[in-house]
N, C-alpha and C positions, 0 to 999 in steps of 0.2 A: 799591649792588650787593653781593650776597652770593655769594661763591664759597667754599664750605666750606674751611677754618674761618674765613675772613676776611670782614669787612664793610668794603667800600671806599667811602669817602665823599669828596666834593670839599670840603665845608665843614670848617674847622678845629674848629668846635664844633657838631656835629650835634645836633638836637633829640632829646629823649627819645622822641618819637613816631616819628621816623625810625629811630632805633636799635631801637625795639620792632618796627617793621615788618620790619626786616632780621633781627632775632632770630626772628621767626615763620618767615621763610624758612629760617633755619638749622635750626629744628626740623623743618620739612617735608623738607629735604634729608636730615637724619639718619633720619627715618622711612622714607624711600624708598631709603636706602643710596646716596645721591649720584647715581650714573649714571642710574638710572631717573627720578630727579627731573628731571634736565636733558633727557632724552629726552622725557618727558611735557610739560615746560614748553615746549620748542620745537615739539613736535608740535601742542600746542594753539594756540600763536601762529600757526603755519603754517596750521592749519585755519581760524582766524578771518580771517586775511589772504586765504585763498582764497575765503572767503565774501564778500569785498568790504569788510571793515572796514579802516579806515586804521590806521597803526602804533599810535597811542596807544589807539584803541578796542580793537584786538586785544590789546594789552598788558593793558589793564584788564579784559578778558574772561577772561583765564587764571584758572583756579580758584585757583591759589596766590596770585595777586595779589588776587583778590576777598577771600579770607580775610584776607590781611595788611592790606588797606585797610579792611576792615570792623572789624577789631579793633585796629589800631595805636594808637588813642587810649586803649585800656584797658591800662595798664601792668601789670596783674595777670593779664592774659589767659593768658599761658603757664603760670602756676601752676595753672590750672583747665582748660586746653585738653584736650579729648578726643583720643585717638590718631586720626590720619588725619582730623582735623576738616575738612580741605580738601574732603573728599568731600561734606560736608553744607552747603556754602556755596551760597546762592541767587544 
């Protein structure tokens, strides 16, 4: 879980992929100046829940999560990531 500027993990030695996933969220939060990120994030989650998706499905449907899950394996992604790339995630 990422709450600017902290990455909170349960594991003592998180994987590089998990840390990269959370760093993508840090970049997203910074781009949206924090508060709008959280409002958007929870609004999308609520939208998907209201449409009938279960918790995990709604969580994975959030555009910020889609970007992070799509690119978390690419440890070089943040070096080349376009500004507001979450808008272009399929």
